[in-house]
C-alpha positions as CSV (number, residue, x, y, z in Angstrom):
1,X,75.3,-43.7,-117.4
2,X,77.7,-40.7,-117.9
3,X,81.1,-41.3,-116.3
4,X,81.4,-39.8,-112.8
5,X,84.4,-38.5,-110.9
6,X,84.1,-38.3,-107.1
7,X,86.5,-37.1,-104.4
8,X,86.1,-38.6,-101.0
9,X,87.6,-38.9,-97.5
10,X,88.2,-42.6,-96.7
11,X,88.5,-43.9,-93.2
12,X,91.3,-46.5,-93.1
13,X,92.2,-49.3,-90.8
14,X,95.7,-50.4,-92.0
15,X,95.1,-51.0,-95.7
16,X,91.3,-51.6,-95.3
17,X,88.8,-48.9,-96.3
18,X,86.0,-48.7,-93.7
19,X,83.9,-45.9,-95.3
20,X,84.1,-43.0,-97.7
21,X,82.6,-39.5,-97.4
22,X,82.2,-38.0,-100.8
23,X,82.4,-34.2,-100.8
24,X,82.7,-33.5,-104.5
25,X,81.0,-35.3,-107.4
26,X,81.3,-34.2,-111.1
27,X,81.4,-35.6,-114.6
28,X,84.5,-37.6,-115.5
29,X,86.5,-37.8,-118.7
30,X,87.7,-41.3,-117.9
31,X,86.3,-44.3,-119.8
32,X,87.0,-47.0,-117.1
33,X,86.5,-47.5,-113.4
34,X,89.4,-46.5,-111.2
35,X,90.4,-45.6,-107.6
36,X,93.3,-43.4,-106.9
37,X,94.9,-42.2,-103.6
38,X,95.8,-38.5,-103.8
39,X,99.0,-37.3,-102.2
40,X,99.2,-34.1,-100.1
41,X,100.4,-32.0,-103.0
42,X,97.3,-33.0,-105.0
43,X,94.6,-32.7,-102.3
44,X,96.0,-29.6,-100.6
45,X,95.0,-27.6,-103.8
46,X,91.3,-28.6,-103.4
47,X,89.2,-25.7,-102.2
48,X,87.0,-28.0,-100.1
49,X,90.0,-29.2,-98.1
50,X,91.9,-25.9,-97.8
51,X,93.2,-25.3,-94.3
52,X,91.7,-28.6,-93.1
53,X,93.9,-31.0,-91.2
54,X,93.6,-34.6,-92.5
55,X,93.7,-37.2,-89.7
56,X,96.2,-40.0,-89.8
57,X,93.6,-42.7,-90.4
58,X,92.1,-40.7,-93.4
59,X,93.0,-40.8,-97.1
60,X,91.8,-38.6,-99.9
61,X,90.8,-40.7,-102.9
62,X,89.5,-40.1,-106.4
63,X,87.0,-42.6,-107.8
64,X,86.0,-42.7,-111.4
65,X,82.8,-44.6,-112.2
66,X,82.5,-45.1,-115.9
67,X,80.8,-48.6,-116.0
68,X,78.0,-49.6,-113.8
69,X,79.3,-53.1,-112.9
70,X,78.6,-55.2,-109.8
71,X,80.3,-53.8,-106.7
72,X,83.8,-55.1,-105.9
73,X,85.1,-52.6,-103.4
74,X,84.1,-50.3,-100.5
75,X,84.7,-47.0,-102.3
76,X,82.4,-47.9,-105.2
77,X,79.8,-49.2,-102.8
78,X,79.8,-45.9,-100.9
79,X,79.8,-43.9,-104.0
80,X,76.7,-45.6,-105.4
81,X,74.9,-45.2,-102.0
82,X,75.9,-41.5,-102.1
83,X,74.6,-41.0,-105.6
84,X,71.2,-42.4,-104.7
85,X,70.9,-40.4,-101.5
86,X,72.0,-37.2,-103.4
87,X,69.1,-38.0,-105.8
88,X,71.3,-38.3,-108.9
89,X,69.9,-41.8,-109.4
90,X,66.6,-43.2,-108.4
91,X,66.3,-46.6,-106.6
92,X,66.8,-49.6,-108.9
93,X,68.8,-47.5,-111.5
94,X,72.3,-48.5,-110.3
95,X,73.8,-52.0,-110.1
96,X,74.2,-52.8,-106.4
97,X,74.9,-56.5,-106.9
98,X,77.4,-57.9,-104.3
99,X,77.2,-55.0,-102.0
100,X,76.4,-57.2,-99.0
101,X,79.6,-59.2,-99.6
102,X,81.7,-56.1,-99.9
103,X,80.5,-54.2,-96.8
104,X,81.5,-55.4,-93.4
105,X,79.3,-55.1,-90.3
106,X,80.7,-52.1,-88.4
107,X,79.9,-50.0,-85.3
108,X,78.8,-46.6,-86.6
109,X,79.8,-44.4,-83.7
110,X,80.2,-40.8,-82.6
111,X,83.9,-41.3,-83.5
112,X,83.2,-42.7,-86.9
113,X,83.1,-46.3,-88.2
114,X,84.9,-48.9,-86.1
115,X,85.5,-52.7,-86.1
116,X,83.3,-54.2,-83.5
117,X,86.2,-55.2,-81.2
118,X,87.6,-51.7,-81.3
119,X,84.2,-50.2,-80.5
120,X,83.9,-52.6,-77.5
121,X,87.3,-51.4,-76.2
122,X,86.3,-47.8,-76.7
123,X,83.2,-48.4,-74.6
124,X,85.4,-49.5,-71.7
125,X,87.6,-46.4,-72.1
126,X,84.6,-44.1,-72.3
127,X,82.9,-45.5,-69.2
128,X,86.2,-45.3,-67.3
129,X,87.0,-41.7,-68.1
130,X,83.5,-40.4,-68.4
131,X,83.8,-39.4,-72.0
132,X,80.9,-39.2,-74.4
133,X,81.0,-42.2,-76.8
134,X,77.9,-43.3,-78.6
135,X,77.2,-46.3,-80.9
136,X,74.5,-45.3,-83.3
137,X,74.1,-48.6,-85.0
138,X,75.8,-51.9,-85.7
139,X,75.2,-52.6,-89.4
140,X,76.7,-52.9,-92.9
141,X,75.1,-49.6,-93.8
142,X,75.5,-46.4,-91.9
143,X,72.8,-43.9,-91.1
144,X,72.1,-41.5,-94.0
145,X,72.6,-38.3,-92.0
146,X,76.2,-39.3,-91.1
147,X,77.0,-38.4,-94.7
148,X,74.1,-36.4,-96.2
149,X,71.4,-34.1,-94.9
150,X,68.7,-34.1,-97.5
151,X,67.0,-30.7,-98.1
152,X,63.4,-30.0,-96.9
153,X,63.2,-33.5,-95.2
154,X,62.3,-34.4,-91.6
155,X,63.7,-37.6,-90.0
156,X,62.6,-38.1,-86.4
157,X,65.1,-40.9,-85.7
158,X,68.1,-40.7,-88.0
159,X,69.3,-44.3,-87.3
160,X,66.2,-45.6,-89.1
161,X,67.2,-44.3,-92.5
162,X,70.2,-45.9,-94.2
163,X,72.7,-44.3,-96.5
164,X,71.4,-45.1,-100.0
165,X,67.9,-44.0,-99.2
166,X,66.3,-41.5,-101.7
167,X,64.2,-38.9,-99.9
168,X,62.4,-36.3,-102.0
169,X,61.6,-32.8,-100.7
170,X,58.7,-32.7,-98.3
171,X,59.2,-36.2,-97.0
172,X,58.6,-36.7,-93.3
173,X,59.9,-39.9,-91.7
174,X,58.4,-40.3,-88.2
175,X,60.0,-42.2,-85.3
176,X,58.7,-45.6,-86.3
177,X,59.4,-45.1,-89.9
178,X,62.3,-46.9,-91.7
179,X,63.8,-46.4,-95.2
180,X,66.2,-48.9,-96.5
181,X,69.0,-48.3,-99.0
182,X,68.0,-48.4,-102.7
183,X,64.5,-47.3,-101.7
184,X,62.7,-44.1,-101.1
185,X,60.1,-41.4,-101.8
186,X,59.4,-38.9,-104.5
187,X,58.2,-36.4,-102.0
188,X,56.1,-35.1,-100.3
189,X,55.4,-38.3,-98.4
190,X,54.5,-39.4,-94.9
191,X,56.5,-42.4,-93.7
192,X,55.4,-44.0,-90.5
193,X,56.1,-47.6,-91.6
194,X,58.8,-49.6,-93.4
195,X,60.0,-48.8,-96.9
196,X,61.9,-51.9,-97.9
197,X,64.8,-52.0,-100.4
198,X,63.8,-51.4,-104.0
199,X,60.4,-49.9,-103.0
200,X,59.6,-46.4,-104.2
201,X,56.6,-44.2,-103.2
202,X,55.3,-41.6,-105.6
203,X,54.4,-38.1,-104.4
204,X,51.5,-37.5,-102.0
205,X,51.3,-41.1,-100.6
206,X,51.3,-42.1,-96.9
207,X,52.7,-45.3,-95.3
208,X,50.9,-45.6,-92.1
209,X,52.2,-46.5,-88.6
210,X,53.5,-50.0,-88.5
211,X,52.8,-50.5,-92.2
212,X,55.1,-52.7,-94.4
213,X,56.1,-52.8,-98.0
214,X,57.4,-56.2,-99.0
215,X,61.0,-56.2,-100.3
216,X,62.9,-58.8,-102.2
217,X,66.2,-59.1,-100.2
218,X,65.0,-61.9,-97.9
219,X,64.0,-64.2,-100.8
220,X,60.3,-64.4,-99.8
221,X,59.1,-62.1,-102.6
222,X,60.1,-61.4,-106.1
223,X,57.8,-58.5,-106.9
224,X,59.3,-55.1,-106.8
225,X,56.8,-52.9,-105.1
226,X,55.9,-49.3,-105.9
227,X,53.2,-47.1,-104.5
228,X,51.4,-44.7,-106.8
229,X,50.5,-41.0,-106.2
230,X,48.1,-40.0,-103.4
231,X,47.7,-43.5,-102.0
232,X,47.3,-44.6,-98.4
233,X,48.7,-47.8,-96.9
234,X,46.9,-47.9,-93.6
235,X,48.4,-48.5,-90.1
236,X,49.7,-52.0,-89.5
237,X,48.9,-53.1,-93.1
238,X,51.2,-54.2,-95.8
239,X,51.5,-54.7,-99.5
240,X,53.3,-57.3,-101.6
241,X,52.0,-55.8,-104.9
242,X,52.4,-52.4,-106.4
243,X,49.6,-49.9,-106.0
244,X,48.6,-47.5,-108.7
245,X,47.4,-43.9,-108.0
246,X,44.7,-43.0,-105.6
247,X,44.6,-46.4,-103.8
248,X,43.8,-47.3,-100.2
249,X,44.7,-50.4,-98.2
250,X,42.7,-50.5,-95.0
251,X,44.4,-50.6,-91.6
252,X,45.5,-54.1,-90.6
253,X,45.2,-55.7,-94.0
254,X,48.3,-57.4,-95.4
255,X,47.9,-57.8,-99.2
256,X,50.4,-60.3,-100.6
257,X,50.7,-61.2,-104.2
258,X,49.0,-64.5,-103.7
259,X,46.1,-63.1,-101.6
260,X,42.7,-63.9,-103.1
261,X,40.7,-60.7,-103.7
262,X,36.9,-60.6,-104.4
263,X,36.0,-57.7,-106.7
264,X,32.8,-55.9,-106.0
265,X,30.9,-53.4,-108.3
266,X,29.6,-50.1,-107.1
267,X,26.5,-51.8,-105.7
268,X,28.6,-54.4,-103.8
269,X,27.8,-57.3,-106.0
270,X,30.5,-59.9,-106.4
271,X,32.1,-59.8,-109.8
272,X,35.0,-62.4,-109.6
273,X,37.8,-63.6,-107.4
274,X,41.4,-63.3,-108.5
275,X,44.9,-63.1,-107.1
276,X,46.1,-59.7,-105.9
277,X,49.0,-59.9,-108.3
278,X,46.6,-59.4,-111.2
279,X,45.6,-56.1,-109.7
280,X,49.3,-54.9,-109.2
281,X,49.7,-51.3,-110.4
282,X,45.9,-50.7,-110.9
283,X,44.8,-47.2,-109.9
284,X,41.7,-46.1,-107.9
285,X,41.4,-49.3,-105.8
286,X,40.2,-49.8,-102.3
287,X,41.3,-52.9,-100.5
288,X,39.6,-54.0,-97.3
289,X,38.7,-57.2,-95.3
290,X,35.0,-58.1,-94.8
291,X,34.8,-58.4,-91.0
292,X,32.0,-61.0,-91.3
293,X,33.2,-63.3,-94.0
294,X,36.9,-62.7,-93.7
295,X,37.2,-62.2,-97.5
296,X,39.6,-59.6,-98.9
297,X,37.5,-57.1,-100.9
298,X,38.6,-55.0,-103.8
299,X,36.4,-52.2,-105.2
300,X,36.6,-48.8,-106.8
301,X,38.0,-46.1,-104.5
302,X,35.8,-43.1,-104.6
303,X,37.7,-41.2,-101.9
304,X,40.4,-38.8,-102.8
305,X,43.3,-39.1,-100.3
306,X,45.6,-36.2,-99.6
307,X,48.4,-35.4,-97.2
308,X,48.2,-32.8,-94.5
309,X,50.3,-30.1,-96.3
310,X,51.4,-28.4,-93.1
311,X,53.3,-31.6,-92.0
312,X,55.4,-31.5,-95.2
313,X,56.6,-27.9,-95.4
314,X,60.0,-29.0,-94.1
315,X,61.8,-25.7,-94.3
């Protein structure tokens, strides 16, 4: 990777960094990673901060990222999440090792990030004086739109898309959709299900309502899943293997890597039975369950799936 310099506004609690909002990212001439606090003389000359009052619990920092090492601090964690959501890197291109150990569980509120006990106290104050105080989530990762509003994208429930999600133009995330960090869409795509960490959907594909893509974080799966172009993962279905282009998984069918799939020819004659993993990444496949025998069937997909274009002109 080319060295990167980023300027950010850090929220501080004593000496602890809670979060960083990066407002300027450019190429760096540094050859090693560094984090520097800027004094008022330095940051007052920045055009982005001109005439802005910096709150007492905020610091302006400069982060140089020259080596893509495992994460050891909050500023680097937030920078890498920003870089993915700004689409400067695709999911799985940056080293995010150790991010869960570095990030604390915080309350992401209408007043910014807070330690949980401070948020609880603020709730009491707001109820007593009638002020408007909202906790958007309690999580290690904040909502994407607290930091970045992606262009030509619709997100019906912003708490369901984490910072670090990559959303390509034309992506629509409906109310039940979820996109994890280090995951995303090329765009245009329809997301009504769960896009797990490390999963990437190519353009023109649809993840139906309640559908799931199996991730690797929980330890139950070691297959990094991707969905090819113009594919449909039906409502309440799921995949633990990658799909190639122009594939359909019927509604309600969960296709794990170990699922036994019976292949049929164009005349519905059985060819052979194999594990779904052996079909990972194969294009033009239709997966369904025989409602009589209960077998999972795989056959050539002769249907061309396409999105409803009017739902993805997100201007």
